[in-house]
N, C-alpha and C positions, 0 to 999 in steps of 0.2 A: 504494500500499499504506500501511496505518495500523497503528501499534502502540498498543494500548490496555491500560492496567493494569485488572485485573479481580480481584475477590474471589471466594472459593470459591462463594458463592451465585449470583453472575452466571454463572459458569462452568457450574455445574450446571443452571441455567435454560436457558442456551443449548443444552446437550447434550440437554435434555428437548424443546426446541422444534424443533431441527434433526434431521438425520440424520448420525449419526456414521459417517463413511466408514472411517476407520482409527484405531486407537489403539496407542500403544507406551509401555512403561514402561521407564525407565532408572534407574540407581542414585540420582541426585539430582533427576530431574524425570520428567514423562510429557508425551507429545504427543498431540494429537488433531486430525484434521482433520474438519470439520463443514460440511455444506451446510444453511444456514439459510434459510428461506423469504423472509425479507425483507432479510437482511444478506449473503446470498450466501456465498461461500467463506470459511470461517475456519480459521486454525490456532491451537490453544490450546496454550500451554505453561504446565504447572501445576507449582508446587514442592510438597515434602512437606507444607507446612502448608495446602495447598489454594488458596492465592492464586497468581496468575501473570499472564499476558498474553495478550491476543488479537492476532492478526495478520489483519486484514481485507484480502483480496486482491481485485483487480479481475478480472472476467471476461475 
């Protein structure tokens, strides 16, 4: 597993390129799971300002 810092534009691009499996919004952050064609399974943690982190998991 790897954790990668990501800005709002990178997160938006990954959501567009992949398939969003599930999304949930909480008071201080949102979570999304994405299946990306080349990067595989991703978990996105996004703060209220749009920036966040990606967690790349292994199959």
